[in-house]
FIKEDREN-618020 format. One record per atom (N, C-alpha, C, O, CB): y negated, z negated, x negated. Coordinates in steps of 0.1 Angstrom, whole numbers, padded with zeros to 4 digits, always signed. Glycine has a CB too. Layout:
BEGIN
YZX/...
! end
This chain:
BEGIN
-0129+0196-0302/-0132+0180-0300/-0130+0174-0286/-0137+0178-0278/-0147+0177-0303/-0121+0165-0282/-0123+0161-0270/-0134+0151-0268/-0140+0146-0277/-0111+0158-0267/-0137+0146-0255/-0147+0137-0256/-0145+0121-0261/-0154+0113-0264/-0152+0137-0243/-0131+0118-0261/-0123+0107-0266/-0124+0108-0282/-0127+0098-0288/-0108+0108-0261/-0123+0118-0287/-0124+0123-0301/-0139+0119-0305/-0140+0110-0313/-0121+0140-0302/-0148+0125-0300/-0162+0124-0303/-0167+0109-0302/-0174+0105-0311/-0169+0133-0294/-0163+0103-0293/-0163+0089-0289/-0159+0078-0300/-0164+0068-0304/-0154+0087-0277/-0145+0085-0306/-0141+0073-0315/-0144+0078-0330/-0142+0071-0340/-0123+0069-0313/-0150+0093-0332/-0154+0095-0345/-0170+0089-0346/-0175+0087-0357/-0152+0111-0348/-0176+0087-0335/-0189+0082-0335/-0188+0067-0342/-0195+0062-0351/-0194+0082-0320/-0177+0060-0334/-0176+0043-0336/-0173+0043-0349/-0179+0035-0356/-0165+0032-0327/-0163+0053-0355/-0160+0050-0367/-0171+0053-0379/-0171+0047-0389/-0149+0055-0369/-0177+0061-0376/-0189+0064-0386/-0198+0055-0384/-0205+0054-0394/-0195+0077-0386/-0202+0048-0373/-0213+0038-0373/-0204+0026-0380/-0210+0019-0388/-0220+0033-0355/-0192+0025-0378/-0186+0012-0386/-0188+0012-0403/-0191+0003-0411/-0168+0011-0383/-0187+0027-0406/-0188+0031-0422/-0203+0026-0425/-0207+0017-0433/-0185+0051-0427/-0210+0032-0418/-0224+0029-0419/-0230+0017-0423/-0236+0014-0433/-0230+0031-0408/-0225+0009-0413/-0227-0006-0416/-0223-0012-0426/-0230-0020-0432/-0223-0014-0407/-0210-0009-0430/-0202-0015-0442/-0213-0009-0455/-0216-0017-0464/-0182-0008-0444/-0217+0000-0456/-0223+0006-0466/-0240+0007-0465/-0247+0014-0473/-0217+0018-0466/-0244-0002-0454/-0255-0004-0453/-0265-0014-0466/-0259-0023-0473/-0254-0008-0442/-0275-0011-0466/-0282-0020-0476/-0285-0034-0469/-0285-0035-0457/-0297-0013-0481/-0286-0045-0476/-0287-0057-0468/-0304-0060-0460/-0306-0068-0451/-0283-0069-0479/-0311-0053-0464/-0326-0052-0459/-0325-0047-0445/-0330-0053-0435/-0336-0041-0468/-0318-0033-0446/-0317-0027-0430/-0309-0036-0422/-0313-0038-0411/-0310-0012-0428/-0297-0042-0426/-0286-0050-0420/-0298-0063-0414/-0299-0066-0402/-0271-0055-0434/-0302-0067-0421/-0310-0079-0416/-0320-0077-0405/-0322-0086-0397/-0317-0084-0426/-0329-0063-0404/-0335-0060-0392/-0326-0056-0380/-0330-0057-0368/-0345-0048-0395/-0312-0052-0382/-0305-0052-0370/-0300-0066-0368/-0296-0067-0356/-0294-0041-0370/-0298-0077-0374/-0298-0090-0371/-0308-0095-0361/-0305-0102-0351/-0298-0097-0383/-0323-0091-0364/-0332-0094-0356/-0334-0088-0343/-0339-0094-0333/-0342-0093-0362/-0330-0077-0343/-0329-0070-0331/-0319-0077-0323/-0322-0078-0311/-0326-0056-0333/-0308-0082-0326/-0296-0084-0319/-0298-0098-0314/-0293-0103-0304/-0284-0082-0326/-0307-0105-0326/-0307-0124-0323/-0323-0124-0315/-0327-0135-0311/-0308-0138-0342/-0329-0112-0312/-0345-0117-0308/-0352-0123-0317/-0360-0131-0313/-0346-0127-0297/-0353-0121-0330/-0357-0128-0343/-0355-0137-0345/-0363-0145-0349/-0367-0128-0345/-0339-0142-0344/-0335-0156-0345/-0337-0165-0334/-0332-0177-0334/-0341-0162-0356/-0344-0161-0324/-0344-0169-0312/-0331-0171-0303/-0328-0181-0297/-0355-0162-0303/-0324-0159-0303/-0309-0161-0297/-0316-0152-0283/-0327-0149-0279/-0301-0182-0293/-0302-0148-0278/-0304-0140-0263/-0291-0148-0251/-0283-0156-0254/-0298-0118-0265/-0294-0144-0243/-0285-0149-0233/-0269-0145-0234/-0259-0152-0233/-0292-0145-0220/-0271-0132-0235/-0257-0125-0238/-0251-0129-0252/-0240-0124-0254/-0259-0109-0238/-0257-0136-0260/-0255-0136-0274/-0250-0151-0275/-0257-0160-0271/-0269-0132-0284/-0236-0153-0281/-0233-0168-0280/-0239-0175-0292/-0239-0168-0302/-0217-0171-0281/-0245-0187-0293/-0249-0194-0304/-0246-0194-0316/-0253-0193-0326/-0248-0203-0302/-0230-0196-0314/-0224-0193-0329/-0225-0182-0337/-0227-0182-0349/-0212-0192-0328/-0224-0173-0328/-0224-0157-0334/-0242-0152-0339/-0245-0144-0347/-0218-0144-0320/-0249-0160-0331/-0265-0160-0334/-0266-0168-0347/-0273-0163-0356/-0275-0168-0322/-0261-0176-0349/-0264-0185-0360/-0260-0177-0371/-0267-0175-0381/-0256-0199-0360/-0246-0172-0371/-0240-0163-0382/-0250-0153-0388/-0254-0154-0400/-0230-0154-0376/-0253-0143-0378/-0262-0134-0380/-0273-0138-0386/-0275-0134-0398/-0266-0127-0369/-0282-0147-0381/-0295-0154-0385/-0294-0159-0400/-0303-0158-0408/-0299-0166-0375/-0279-0166-0403/-0279-0172-0416/-0277-0159-0424/-0284-0159-0434/-0267-0183-0417/-0269-0147-0422/-0265-0137-0432/-0279-0130-0434/-0282-0124-0445/-0252-0127-0426/-0289-0131-0423/-0302-0121-0425/-0311-0130-0436/-0318-0125-0445/-0312-0118-0407/-0309-0145-0433/-0320-0154-0442/-0315-0154-0453/-0321-0161-0461/-0323-0168-0439/-0303-0148-0458/-0292-0152-0472/-0294-0139-0478/-0294-0137-0490/-0274-0158-0469/-0295-0128-0469/-0294-0116-0475/-0279-0114-0480/-0275-0108-0491/-0305-0115-0486/-0273-0118-0473/-0256-0117-0476/-0244-0115-0464/-0241-0122-0455/-0251-0132-0481/-0239-0104-0467/-0234-0097-0454/-0220-0092-0458/-0218-0082-0465/-0243-0085-0448/-0210-0102-0451/-0196-0100-0456/-0192-0087-0446/-0200-0082-0438/-0185-0114-0454/-0179-0085-0450/-0174-0073-0441/-0173-0079-0426/-0176-0072-0417/-0158-0067-0447/-0168-0095-0424/-0170-0098-0412/-0181-0097-0405/-0182-0090-0394/-0166-0108-0411/-0192-0103-0411/-0204-0102-0407/-0208-0088-0400/-0214-0088-0389/-0210-0105-0418/-0204-0077-0407/-0209-0065-0407/-0204-0061-0394/-0211-0057-0386/-0205-0058-0418/-0189-0062-0393/-0181-0060-0381/-0187-0065-0369/-0186-0059-0358/-0169-0065-0383/-0194-0079-0369/-0199-0085-0358/-0211-0079-0354/-0212-0077-0342/-0200-0099-0359/-0221-0075-0363/-0230-0065-0357/-0226-0055-0351/-0231-0053-0339/-0237-0060-0366/-0218-0046-0356/-0206-0038-0350/-0204-0041-0332/-0209-0034-0323/-0191-0044-0358/-0198-0051-0332/-0192-0055-0320/-0202-0060-0311/-0201-0057-0299/-0182-0065-0323/-0213-0069-0317/-0225-0073-0307/-0233-0063-0301/-0237-0064-0290/-0234-0082-0314/-0237-0051-0311/-0242-0040-0306/-0236-0033-0293/-0243-0032-0283/-0241-0033-0316/-0224-0029-0296/-0218-0023-0282/-0215-0033-0273/-0209-0028-0264/-0205-0016-0284/-0217-0044-0272/-0218-0052-0261/-0228-0047-0251/-0227-0043-0240/-0220-0065-0265/-0239-0050-0260/-0252-0045-0253/-0254-0034-0248/-0264-0033-0241/-0262-0045-0259/-0245-0023-0250/-0244-0011-0246/-0239-0010-0229/-0243-0002-0220/-0234-0004-0258/-0233-0017-0229/-0225-0017-0217/-0233-0025-0203/-0243-0031-0206/-0209-0025-0221/-0228-0025-0189/-0232-0035-0184/-0224-0046-0184/-0212-0046-0186/-0236-0031-0174/-0231-0060-0180/-0222-0072-0183/-0210-0072-0174/-0201-0077-0180/-0229-0086-0183/-0207-0068-0161/-0194-0066-0154/-0186-0056-0161/-0175-0060-0164/-0196-0061-0139/-0191-0044-0165/-0183-0036-0173/-0176-0042-0184/-0164-0041-0185/-0189-0027-0176/-0183-0048-0191/-0176-0056-0203/-0167-0065-0199/-0157-0065-0206/-0187-0064-0212/-0165-0072-0190/-0159-0080-0187/-0144-0072-0182/-0133-0079-0183/-0166-0089-0178/-0142-0062-0178/-0133-0056-0177/-0127-0048-0191/-0116-0042-0192/-0135-0049-0165/-0137-0050-0200/-0133-0044-0214/-0128-0055-0222/-0125-0053-0234/-0146-0036-0221/-0127-0066-0217/-0122-0078-0227/-0134-0081-0233/-0132-0086-0244/-0110-0075-0238/-0146-0078-0229/-0159-0079-0238/-0162-0073-0250/-0169-0078-0259/-0162-0091-0241/-0155-0061-0253/-0153-0051-0266/-0168-0043-0263/-0171-0036-0272/-0137-0040-0266/-0174-0043-0253/-0185-0035-0250/-0181-0019-0248/-0170-0016-0244/-0194-0036-0261/-0190-0010-0251/-0188+0005-0249/-0190+0012-0261/-0195+0006-0271/-0197+0012-0238/-0186+0026-0260/-0188+0031-0274/-0202+0035-0279/-0211+0035-0271/-0180+0042-0276/-0204+0038-0290/-0217+0044-0298/-0220+0055-0289/-0231+0056-0283/-0214+0049-0314/-0210+0064-0288/-0215+0076-0283/-0221+0074-0268/-0230+0082-0265/-0204+0086-0284/-0217+0068-0258/-0221+0064-0246/-0236+0056-0250/-0245+0061-0243/-0208+0054-0240/-0240+0048-0256/-0251+0043-0262/-0261+0052-0264/-0271+0053-0258/-0250+0036-0272/-0257+0061-0275/-0267+0072-0276/-0269+0080-0266/-0280+0085-0265/-0266+0079-0286/-0259+0084-0257/-0260+0092-0246/-0273+0088-0236/-0283+0095-0233/-0246+0090-0238/-0269+0070-0232/-0278+0062-0223/-0294+0064-0228/-0304+0067-0221/-0273+0045-0225/-0292+0062-0241/-0309+0060-0248/-0313+0075-0248/-0325+0078-0245/-0309+0054-0267/-0306+0084-0250/-0310+0100-0248/-0318+0101-0233/-0330+0102-0231/-0294+0112-0249/-0307+0099-0222/-0313+0100-0211/-0327+0095-0206/-0336+0101-0201/-0305+0097-0205/-0325+0077-0212/-0341+0074-0208/-0353+0081-0216/-0364+0078-0212/-0343+0058-0211/-0350+0089-0227/-0362+0096-0232/-0361+0110-0226/-0370+0118-0229/-0361+0097-0249/-0354+0112-0219/-0352+0128-0212/-0351+0134-0224/-0360+0142-0226/-0364+0136-0203/-0339+0133-0234/-0335+0142-0245/-0328+0151-0239/-0321+0148-0229/-0327+0136-0257/-0328+0164-0243/-0317+0174-0240/-0306+0172-0249/-0309+0171-0261/-0323+0188-0241/-0292+0172-0245/-0280+0174-0250/-0269+0178-0244/-0270+0179-0232/-0277+0163-0254/-0258+0182-0250/-0248+0186-0244/-0234+0178-0245/-0233+0169-0253/-0247+0198-0247/-0225+0180-0238/-0212+0172-0239/-0204+0174-0252/-0196+0167-0257/-0202+0175-0227/-0208+0187-0257/-0202+0187-0270/-0208+0183-0283/-0202+0183-0294/-0199+0198-0272/-0223+0177-0280/-0227+0173-0291/-0224+0161-0301/-0224+0150-0296/-0237+0173-0287/-0223+0162-0311/-0219+0151-0319/-0231+0139-0321/-0243+0141-0318/-0215+0157-0334/-0226+0128-0326/-0234+0116-0326/-0245+0120-0336/-0256+0116-0333/-0226+0103-0329/-0244+0127-0349/-0258+0125-0355/-0269+0137-0348/-0281+0138-0351/-0256+0129-0374/-0262+0144-0340/-0272+0153-0332/-0281+0148-0324/-0293+0151-0325/-0265+0162-0324/-0275+0138-0315/-0281+0127-0306/-0289+0120-0313/-0300+0120-0308/-0273+0118-0301/-0287+0114-0323/-0294+0105-0331/-0306+0113-0336/-0317+0107-0335/-0285+0099-0342/-0307+0123-0340/-0318+0133-0344/-0324+0138-0334/-0336+0140-0335/-0313+0143-0351/-0320+0140-0326/-0331+0146-0312/-0334+0134-0307/-0344+0136-0300/-0325+0155-0298/-0331+0120-0306/-0337+0110-0303/-0351+0105-0311/-0362+0102-0306/-0327+0102-0304/-0346+0105-0323/-0356+0105-0332/-0370+0115-0329/-0381+0112-0327/-0349+0107-0345/-0366+0127-0330/-0375+0135-0328/-0384+0134-0315/-0396+0137-0317/-0369+0146-0328/-0379+0130-0303/-0384+0129-0289/-0392+0115-0292/-0404+0115-0288/-0370+0130-0276/-0388+0105-0297/-0395+0092-0301/-0406+0097-0307/-0417+0095-0301/-0388+0082-0309/-0405+0103-0318/-0416+0106-0325/-0429+0117-0319/-0441+0117-0322/-0410+0112-0337/-0422+0124-0311/-0431+0134-0303/-0438+0123-0290/-0450+0125-0288/-0420+0147-0296/-0432+0115-0285/-0440+0106-0278/-0451+0098-0282/-0461+0096-0276/-0432+0098-0274/-0449+0095-0293/-0455+0083-0302/-0469+0095-0306/-0481+0093-0304/-0441+0075-0319/-0463+0107-0312/-0476+0113-0315/-0486+0121-0303/-0497+0126-0305/-0471+0122-0325/-0478+0120-0294/-0488+0124-0280/-0497+0115-0279/-0506+0117-0271/-0481+0124-0266/-0497+0103-0286/-0510+0091-0282/-0521+0097-0290/-0533+0094-0288/-0507+0072-0286/-0518+0106-0300/-0527+0106-0312/-0540+0117-0305/-0538+0125-0296/-0516+0113-0329/-0553+0117-0311/-0560+0127-0311/-0555+0141-0318/-0546+0140-0326/-0571+0123-0315/-0561+0150-0316/-0558+0164-0322/-0561+0165-0337/-0555+0172-0344/-0565+0175-0315/-0573+0156-0341/-0575+0152-0354/-0564+0143-0362/-0558+0146-0372/-0587+0144-0353/-0563+0133-0353/-0552+0122-0358/-0540+0129-0362/-0534+0126-0373/-0549+0112-0347/-0535+0138-0352/-0522+0146-0353/-0523+0156-0364/-0512+0157-0370/-0517+0153-0340/-0531+0162-0368/-0533+0171-0376/-0531+0166-0390/-0524+0172-0399/-0545+0177-0373/-0539+0155-0391/-0538+0147-0405/-0525+0145-0409/-0520+0148-0419/-0545+0133-0404/-0518+0137-0395/-0502+0132-0397/-0496+0143-0403/-0489+0142-0413/-0494+0129-0383/-0498+0153-0396/-0484+0165-0397/-0490+0171-0415/-0481+0175-0423/-0484+0184-0380/-0504+0170-0419/-0507+0173-0431/-0497+0164-0441/-0491+0169-0450/-0522+0173-0433/-0498+0152-0438/-0491+0141-0449/-0477+0145-0448/-0470+0144-0458/-0492+0123-0444/-0471+0150-0437/-0455+0154-0437/-0454+0168-0443/-0443+0174-0443/-0447+0153-0421/-0466+0174-0447/-0463+0187-0456/-0464+0198-0445/-0459+0209-0448/-0447+0188-0465/-0468+0197-0433/-0470+0207-0425/-0482+0209-0416/-0491+0201-0416/-0460+0205-0417/-0484+0222-0410/-0497+0226-0409/-0497+0223-0394/-0486+0220-0389/-0500+0242-0414/-0508+0223-0387/-0512+0222-0375/-0509+0211-0368/-0504+0202-0374/-0509+0231-0368/-0511+0208-0353/-0509+0198-0348/-0501+0196-0331/-0503+0189-0322/-0521+0193-0350/-0492+0205-0333/-0481+0208-0324/-0473+0198-0322/-0474+0189-0330/-0474+0218-0328/-0463+0196-0310/-0457+0185-0312/-0444+0185-0319/-0437+0196-0319/-0456+0180-0300/-0439+0175-0326/-0424+0180-0333/-0416+0182-0321/-0408+0189-0325/-0416+0169-0344/-0414+0179-0310/-0402+0185-0303/-0403+0201-0296/-0393+0206-0290/-0400+0175-0292/-0413+0205-0298/-0412+0220-0297/-0401+0226-0302/-0394+0220-0310/-0424+0227-0303/-0399+0238-0298/-0385+0247-0304/-0388+0249-0322/-0379+0247-0329/-0384+0265-0295/-0397+0251-0325/-0401+0257-0338/-0399+0243-0345/-0390+0241-0353/-0418+0265-0338/-0408+0236-0341/-0406+0220-0350/-0394+0216-0349/-0388+0213-0359/-0414+0206-0344/-0388+0214-0338/-0374+0212-0338/-0364+0216-0346/-0356+0209-0353/-0370+0214-0330/-0364+0229-0345/-0355+0237-0355/-0359+0236-0369/-0352+0241-0377/-0354+0252-0351/-0369+0231-0373/-0377+0230-0386/-0370+0216-0394/-0364+0216-0405/-0396+0229-0383/-0372+0206-0385/-0371+0194-0389/-0352+0193-0390/-0345+0189-0400/-0380+0182-0379/-0347+0196-0377/-0333+0196-0380/-0325+0204-0390/-0313+0203-0392/-0327+0200-0370/-0334+0212-0397/-0329+0220-0411/-0337+0212-0423/-0335+0217-0434/-0333+0239-0410/-0342+0204-0423/-0345+0197-0436/-0342+0183-0435/-0345+0175-0426/-0360+0199-0439/-0337+0179-0446/-0332+0167-0449/-0345+0156-0451/-0346+0145-0445/-0323+0169-0460/-0354+0162-0460/-0364+0155-0465/-0373+0152-0450/-0376+0141-0446/-0372+0163-0477/-0376+0163-0444/-0384+0161-0432/-0378+0151-0420/-0386+0143-0414/-0386+0174-0428/-0367+0153-0417/-0358+0142-0411/-0360+0130-0415/-0364+0121-0407/-0345+0145-0412/-0357+0127-0430/-0357+0116-0432/-0373+0110-0432/-0374+0098-0433/-0350+0113-0443/-0383+0117-0431/-0396+0110-0430/-0398+0107-0416/-0404+0097-0414/-0407+0118-0435/-0395+0114-0408/-0394+0112-0391/-0386+0100-0389/-0390+0090-0382/-0387+0126-0383/-0376+0099-0395/-0368+0087-0390/-0375+0074-0398/-0374+0063-0392/-0350+0089-0395/-0381+0075-0408/-0385+0065-0415/-0399+0060-0406/-0400+0048-0405/-0388+0069-0431/-0408+0069-0401/-0420+0067-0394/-0416+0061-0380/-0423+0052-0375/-0428+0080-0393/-0401+0066-0372/-0400+0060-0362/-0395+0046-0362/-0400+0038-0353/-0393+0066-0357/-0386+0043-0372/-0379+0032-0374/-0390+0021-0378/-0390+0009-0374/-0368+0035-0384/-0398+0026-0387/-0408+0015-0393/-0420+0012-0381/-0427+0002-0382/-0416+0022-0410/-0421+0021-0371/-0429+0016-0362/-0425+0006-0352/-0431-0002-0345/-0434+0027-0357/-0413+0009-0352/-0407+0001-0341/-0405-0014-0348/-0407-0025-0342/-0393+0009-0336/-0402-0012-0362/-0398-0027-0366/-0410-0036-0366/-0410-0048-0363/-0392-0028-0380/-0423-0028-0371/-0436-0035-0370/-0438-0039-0354/-0443-0050-0352/-0449-0026-0376/-0435-0034-0347/-0440-0038-0331/-0429-0050-0326/-0432-0059-0318/-0439-0022-0318/-0415-0048-0332/-0406-0060-0325/-0406-0070-0335/-0408-0081-0330/-0390-0057-0322/-0406-0069-0348/-0405-0079-0358/-0417-0084-0366/-0416-0094-0373/-0397-0073-0367/-0429-0075-0364/-0440-0077-0373/-0441-0075-0386/-0452-0076-0392/-0442-0086-0374/-0425-0069-0392/-0428-0063-0406/-0420-0052-0411/-0410-0049-0404/-0427-0074-0416/-0424-0043-0424/-0423-0031-0424/-0409-0030-0427/-0403-0040-0429/-0432-0024-0433/-0403-0020-0427/-0387-0014-0434/-0392-0019-0452/-0403-0021-0458/-0384+0013-0431/-0379-0020-0455/-0381-0022-0475/-0385-0008-0479/-0393-0009-0489/-0363-0027-0487/-0384+0003-0476/-0387+0015-0480/-0399+0020-0478/-0402+0030-0485/-0381+0021-0476/-0409+0013-0468/-0419+0017-0464/-0429+0023-0475/-0436+0032-0473/-0422+0008-0456/-0429+0014-0487/-0440+0015-0499/-0439+0032-0504/-0449+0038-0507/-0436+0002-0514/-0427+0037-0504/-0424+0050-0510/-0429+0058-0502/-0434+0068-0508/-0411+0054-0512/-0430+0058-0489/-0433+0067-0481/-0449+0065-0474/-0453+0071-0464/-0422+0067-0473/-0456+0054-0482/-0471+0050-0475/-0480+0061-0473/-0488+0063-0463/-0479+0040-0485/-0478+0068-0483/-0488+0083-0482/-0488+0091-0470/-0498+0095-0465/-0484+0094-0494/-0475+0094-0466/-0470+0103-0455/-0472+0095-0439/-0470+0101-0428/-0452+0106-0458/-0475+0084-0443/-0469+0077-0430/-0481+0067-0424/-0480+0056-0418/-0454+0068-0436/-0495+0075-0427/-0507+0066-0425/-0508+0061-0415/-0516+0053-0415/-0517+0070-0427/-0502+0063-0403/-0502+0057-0388/-0492+0049-0385/-0493+0042-0374/-0502+0068-0378/-0482+0048-0391/-0470+0041-0389/-0472+0027-0389/-0477+0021-0398/-0460+0045-0399/-0468+0022-0377/-0466+0007-0373/-0480+0002-0365/-0480-0008-0359/-0463-0003-0388/-0490+0010-0367/-0505+0006-0361/-0509+0017-0353/-0502+0027-0352/-0517+0003-0373/-0523+0013-0344/-0531+0023-0338/-0524+0032-0328/-0516+0027-0320/-0536+0030-0348/-0525+0045-0326/-0521+0049-0316/-0504+0050-0312/-0500+0049-0301/-0526+0059-0315/-0496+0051-0327/-0483+0050-0323/-0479+0039-0321/-0468+0038-0317/-0474+0055-0329/-0484+0029-0323/-0481+0011-0318/-0482+0010-0305/-0473+0003-0299/-0492+0000-0324/-0493+0016-0299/-0497+0018-0284/-0485+0022-0277/-0482+0016-0267/-0509+0028-0282/-0479+0034-0281/-0470+0041-0276/-0458+0035-0278/-0450+0038-0269/-0470+0053-0280/-0453+0025-0288/-0443+0017-0287/-0442+0007-0274/-0433+0006-0266/-0442+0010-0298/-0456-0003-0276/-0458-0011-0268/-0458-0009-0253/-0455-0019-0246/-0467-0014-0272/-0461+0003-0247/-0459+0009-0235/-0443+0014-0233/-0439+0012-0222/-0470+0022-0235/-0434+0020-0243/-0425+0018-0239/-0416+0005-0238/-0405+0005-0232/-0421+0026-0244/-0421-0005-0242/-0411-0017-0241/-0415-0021-0227/-0406-0024-0220/-0413-0031-0253/-0428-0020-0223/-0430-0024-0206/-0421-0016-0199/-0416-0020-0189/-0445-0021-0200/-0419-0004-0204/-0409+0002-0191/-0396-0003-0193/-0389-0004-0183/-0407+0019-0191/-0390-0006-0205/-0378-0007-0207/-0374-0021-0204/-0362-0025-0205/-0376-0002-0220/-0385-0029-0201/-0383-0045-0200/-0380-0045-0182/-0372-0053-0176/-0401-0055-0205/-0388-0034-0178/-0386-0036-0160/-0374-0030-0158/-0366-0034-0149/-0398-0027-0149/-0371-0018-0169/-0357-0013-0161/-0343-0021-0166/-0333-0024-0159/-0354+0005-0164/-0344-0026-0181/-0329-0036-0184/-0335-0042-0196/-0342-0035-0204/-0311-0026-0187/-0333-0056-0198/-0336-0062-0211/-0325-0057-0223/-0327-0062-0234/-0335-0078-0210/-0315-0048-0222/-0306-0043-0231/-0313-0034-0241/-0311-0036-0253/-0296-0035-0225/-0322-0023-0236/-0332-0016-0239/-0338-0021-0251/-0338-0014-0261/-0339-0015-0231/-0344-0034-0249/-0351-0039-0260/-0342-0042-0272/-0347-0047-0282/-0358-0051-0256/-0329-0038-0271/-0318-0043-0281/-0315-0026-0282/-0322-0021-0291/-0303-0056-0275/-0309-0019-0277/-0305-0007-0279/-0314+0004-0285/-0311+0013-0293/-0300-0004-0268/-0326+0003-0279/-0335+0015-0286/-0336+0009-0300/-0331+0015-0310/-0351+0017-0279/-0341-0001-0301/-0347-0005-0317/-0333-0003-0326/-0334+0001-0338/-0353-0026-0319/-0322-0004-0321/-0308-0004-0330/-0304+0011-0331/-0300+0016-0342/-0293-0013-0323/-0305+0020-0319/-0303+0033-0324/-0315+0037-0333/-0312+0047-0340/-0302+0043-0311/-0324+0033-0335/-0336+0039-0341/-0334+0034-0356/-0338+0040-0367/-0350+0033-0332/-0329+0025-0356/-0329+0019-0370/-0314+0024-0380/-0312+0025-0392/-0329+0002-0367/-0305+0027-0368/-0294+0032-0374/-0294+0047-0378/-0288+0051-0387/-0284+0028-0366/-0302+0055-0368/-0305+0066-0369/-0314+0071-0386/-0314+0081-0393/-0313+0066-0355/-0320+0058-0387/-0327+0060-0399/-0319+0055-0411/-0319+0061-0422/-0341+0054-0399/-0311+0045-0410/-0301+0043-0418/-0293+0054-0423/-0290+0054-0435/-0295+0035-0414/-0288+0064-0415/-0280+0075-0416/-0287+0085-0425/-0283+0090-0435/-0277+0081-0403/-0301+0089-0420/-0310+0097-0427/-0315+0092-0442/-0319+0099-0451/-0321+0100-0417/-0314+0080-0442/-0318+0076-0454/-0305+0079-0465/-0307+0082-0476/-0323+0062-0452/-0292+0076-0461/-0283+0078-0468/-0281+0095-0473/-0280+0099-0485/-0272+0073-0461/-0281+0103-0463/-0282+0119-0465/-0293+0123-0474/-0291+0133-0481/-0284+0126-0452/-0304+0116-0474/-0317+0117-0482/-0313+0114-0497/-0315+0121-0506/-0329+0106-0475/-0308+0104-0497/-0304+0096-0511/-0295+0104-0518/-0295+0106-0530/-0298+0081-0509/-0284+0110-0508/-0271+0118-0516/-0277+0133-0521/-0272+0141-0530/-0255+0121-0504/-0287+0135-0514/-0293+0148-0516/-0298+0148-0529/-0296+0157-0537/-0303+0153-0507/-0308+0136-0532/-0317+0133-0542/-0308+0131-0557/-0311+0134-0569/-0327+0120-0537/-0296+0124-0552/-0285+0124-0567/-0276+0139-0564/-0269+0141-0574/-0271+0107-0567/-0274+0146-0558/-0267+0155-0560/-0273+0167-0572/-0285+0172-0571/-0264+0161-0545/-0263+0170-0581/-0265+0182-0590/-0271+0194-0586/-0266+0200-0576/-0253+0186-0595/-0282+0199-0592/-0287+0210-0590/-0279+0221-0596/-0272+0221-0605/-0299+0209-0594/-0283+0231-0588/-0274+0245-0596/-0283+0248-0608/-0295+0244-0608/-0274+0261-0585/-0278+0254-0618/-0284+0259-0629/-0287+0273-0628/-0292+0279-0637/-0277+0257-0639/
! end
């Protein structure tokens, strides 16, 4: 598969994810794009109003879902570059690679979008958990059904999470919920389901880590205040979709 093919595949998968996404998840994406309805310099007032209305009514037409796709891609490129692209923005794969580089995530040119999403989630979780004490980390890992207090991003843990849909979903939920709490002040719609295994999500040491991340990103580029939460939320939406499919799949007799 060529680099162009990987970019096209990622964009098509993103559009499919948005078309299938739950309205509560799409509402959070709108908050990230519109700065909780306050608007952004690079977002037209008309499109801001459209996204905010859809969020408030929890009613997302195919055109509104496509608008989320288009606006997100525009945040991923530099303003000048977008002018030469006809304001179409950059590819989702490019955004993933850019966010990955900011967090010093290891990836290769051959990696597909799902791999990049998962590695970004694992690195974010590792950065958050690094703020915990040994006791807090051990308690959290116990809630995940794991022993010890090692970092998520160690080779052994990385392999374990990448190979386990349920564990990967829990990581995605923890990361996305923590970011949602710190950016919008509210939990994800599904957080109640996993409250027992996410005792620290959204507050305490993990919340402090997110605050520190925003400080760094605001100094580097305002776009990261959009692309980082969006990538985390989209990766969570994909893991939720995979998790739900696994639950509904027929078991072997």
